[in-house]
FINUMI-941815 format. One record per residue (C-alpha): x negated, y negated, z negated. Coordinates in steps of 0.2 Angstrom, whole numbers, plus 2048, in hexadecimal, padded with zeros to 3 digits. Example, Ala and Ser with C-alpha at 12.3 -4.5 7.8 and 13.67 -1.06 7.14 Angstrom:
// residues 2
px	py	pz
7C2	816	7D9
7BC	805	7DC
//
This chain:
// residues 304
px	py	pz
800	800	800
7FB	7EE	803
7F9	7E5	7F1
7FB	7D3	7F7
80C	7CC	7FC
807	7BB	801
810	7B5	811
806	7B5	821
80C	7AB	830
807	7B8	83C
80F	7C7	832
822	7CB	834
827	7D8	827
836	7DE	832
829	7E1	840
81E	7EB	835
82C	7F5	82E
833	7F9	840
822	7FE	846
81C	808	836
822	818	83D
817	817	84C
806	81E	848
7F5	816	850
7EC	824	859
7DC	824	861
7DA	82B	873
7C9	832	86F
7C1	83D	861
7BC	832	852
7AE	833	845
7B5	82E	834
7B0	831	822
7BF	839	81C
7CD	844	821
7DB	83C	82C
7E6	83E	83A
7DA	83B	849
7D1	849	852
7BE	84A	84E
7B0	850	85A
7AB	85D	84D
7B4	86D	849
7BC	86F	838
7CB	875	82F
7DD	86F	834
7ED	878	83A
7E9	875	84D
7DF	882	856
7D2	87D	861
7C9	88C	869
7C0	89D	866
7AD	8A0	867
7A3	8AF	865
79D	8B5	853
78B	8B2	84E
784	8B9	83E
786	8AD	830
798	8A8	835
7A6	8A8	828
7AE	8B9	82A
7BF	8B1	824
7C0	8A8	835
7BF	8B8	83F
7CE	8BC	84A
7D1	8CE	847
7DF	8CF	855
7D3	8C8	862
7C7	8D6	85B
7D5	8E3	85E
7D8	8DE	86F
7C6	8DC	875
7BB	8E5	869
7B1	8D6	867
7B0	8C9	858
7B6	8B8	85B
7B7	8A9	84F
7C6	89D	84F
7C2	88B	84E
7CE	87D	84A
7CE	86A	84D
7C6	85F	83F
7D1	850	83B
7C9	83F	835
7CD	82D	833
7CC	81F	83F
7C1	810	83F
7CB	802	848
7C1	7F2	84D
7CC	7E3	852
7C2	7D7	85D
7CB	7C6	85E
7C6	7B9	86B
7C4	7A8	862
7BE	79E	870
7C6	78D	875
7D2	793	882
7DB	79F	875
7E3	78F	86E
7ED	78D	87D
800	790	87E
80D	788	888
81C	78F	87D
81D	791	86A
80F	79E	868
7FC	79B	86D
7F1	7AA	872
7E8	7A9	861
7F8	7AA	858
7FD	7B9	863
7ED	7C2	860
7F0	7BF	84D
801	7C8	84E
7FA	7D6	857
7EB	7D7	84B
7F6	7D6	83C
801	7E5	841
7F3	7F0	847
7E8	7ED	837
7F7	7F1	82B
7FC	800	835
7EA	807	835
7E8	804	823
7F9	80C	81E
7F3	81C	827
7E3	81D	81E
7D8	815	82B
7CA	809	82A
7CC	7F7	832
7C0	7EA	837
7C0	7D9	840
7B4	7D0	84C
7B9	7BE	850
7AF	7B9	860
7AC	7AA	86B
79B	7A5	870
795	7B3	865
79B	7BD	856
7A3	7AF	84B
7A9	7BB	83D
7A6	7CD	83B
7AF	7D8	82E
7A9	7EA	82F
7B7	7F7	82E
7BC	7FD	81C
7CC	807	815
7D1	7FD	806
7E0	7F1	805
7D6	7E2	7FE
7CB	7E4	80E
7DA	7E1	819
7DE	7D2	80F
7CD	7CB	814
7D1	7CE	826
7E2	7C5	825
7D9	7B6	81D
7CC	7B6	82C
7DA	7B7	839
7E4	7A9	830
7D4	79E	82F
7CE	7A1	841
7CE	792	84B
7CB	793	85E
7BC	788	864
7AD	789	870
7A9	794	87F
7AC	7A6	881
79E	7B2	884
7A8	7C2	881
79E	7CC	88D
78E	7CA	883
798	7CC	873
79F	7DD	878
78E	7E4	87C
788	7DE	86B
797	7E7	863
794	7F7	86D
783	7F8	865
788	7F2	853
797	7FD	850
78E	80D	84F
79B	819	84C
7A9	81E	858
7B7	811	856
7C7	80B	85D
7C2	7F9	863
7D2	7EE	867
7CD	7DF	871
7D9	7D0	871
7D4	7C2	87E
7D8	7B9	88D
7C9	7C0	895
7C3	7B0	89E
7B4	7B9	8A5
7B0	7C2	8B6
7B7	7D4	8B7
7A6	7DB	8BC
79E	7D5	8AC
7AC	7DD	8A2
7A8	7EE	8AB
797	7EE	8A3
79E	7EB	892
7AC	7F8	893
7A0	805	89A
793	801	88B
7A2	803	87F
7A7	814	887
795	81A	887
795	817	875
7A4	822	873
7B0	814	86E
7C2	814	872
7C6	803	87A
7D7	7FA	87B
7D9	7E9	882
7E8	7DD	880
7E5	7D0	88E
7EE	7C0	888
7F5	7B4	895
801	7A6	894
810	7A7	89F
80A	796	8A8
7FA	79D	8AB
802	7AC	8B4
80F	7A2	8BD
807	791	8BF
817	788	8BD
80F	776	8BD
819	76A	8C8
811	758	8C6
7FF	752	8C7
7F6	754	8B7
7E5	756	8B0
7E0	768	8AB
7D4	769	89C
7C8	777	89A
7CA	77C	887
7B9	783	886
7B0	772	889
7AE	772	89C
7B3	763	8A7
7C6	75F	8A9
7CE	75F	8BB
7DB	754	8C1
7E6	75D	8CF
7F6	75D	8D7
7FD	76F	8D3
807	771	8E4
7F6	76F	8EE
7ED	77C	8E4
7FB	789	8DF
7F8	794	8ED
7E4	795	8EA
7E8	797	8D8
7F4	7A6	8D9
7E8	7AE	8E6
7D9	7AC	8DB
7E3	7B2	8CC
7E9	7C2	8D6
7D7	7C6	8DB
7D1	7C5	8C9
7E0	7CF	8C2
7DE	7DC	8D0
7CB	7DE	8CC
7CD	7DF	8BA
7DA	7ED	8BC
7CD	7F6	8C6
7C0	7F4	8B9
7CC	7FA	8AA
7D1	809	8B5
7C0	80F	8B8
7BA	80B	8A7
7C9	814	89F
7CE	806	894
7DF	805	88C
7E4	7F5	894
7F3	7EA	891
7F6	7DA	89A
801	7D0	88F
80B	7BF	893
80C	7B7	882
81F	7B2	883
822	7C5	881
828	7CC	871
818	7D3	869
822	7E1	860
826	7E9	871
814	7E7	877
80E	7F0	868
81B	7FD	869
816	802	87B
804	802	876
807	80E	866
813	819	86F
807	81A	87E
7F8	81F	873
802	82C	86A
804	835	87B
7F2	835	87E
7EA	837	86D
7DA	841	86B
7D5	843	87D
7C2	843	880
7B5	849	873
//
């Protein structure tokens, strides 16, 4: 249970109660420190049969399958899946562009809501939860732990995160791939303002380190539809120069560039086996999380 009841602007108790019945599963085998509900790359004791292997001297005789011996006149050992806990690392982009939102919610607020729910669900099922706030580098890093007080520290960090500065998320993800040493579920929340080919290298690096990677690509509806009508000045929220433009004159080029970027990114995530979710931040985050959790329940414990 979570000991603190202080209200958080990004936590809705009703959403948490409705999503509490949906477990957070990893798609890959995890290496935890205690028994849990996630498959481990090692064999152990559980109710789920894994495979037979030939008996070798020194094996525990209690694990011999005498029925298999009766059928084949050979000794076989039954092996079972080992279950362990999960390390979940939330990576929240806190660069300047995450402060944008044409409606009632900014990208950073949407990321807080997703992070708050996933952190709570992970802790309630006995998993370890951590947080990395990133921009030009790692702004704040809280390693994964399993105790409720630790979750309160993560909530404080989310609440105090203020978007500013440039994003160098590609370099940051390479750094996290090396510093998060044990297999983990890494959930990235960002608007991903970076070339898709740079992201390919990051995702492949994380995959090489045996991490399970999920991405919530947060975009504002006006970024997707470009529904600007009158001449205006467009500001770079990460510190670059502003541009004065007539939207009608650049709309076609903008949509072509956006389509090319999204197509290239789609190809990258497919080839990198990333659990990718493009999200318009006017969408109900509860529905986004429900699709995410249900989808992972169908694919749990795939690769070892």
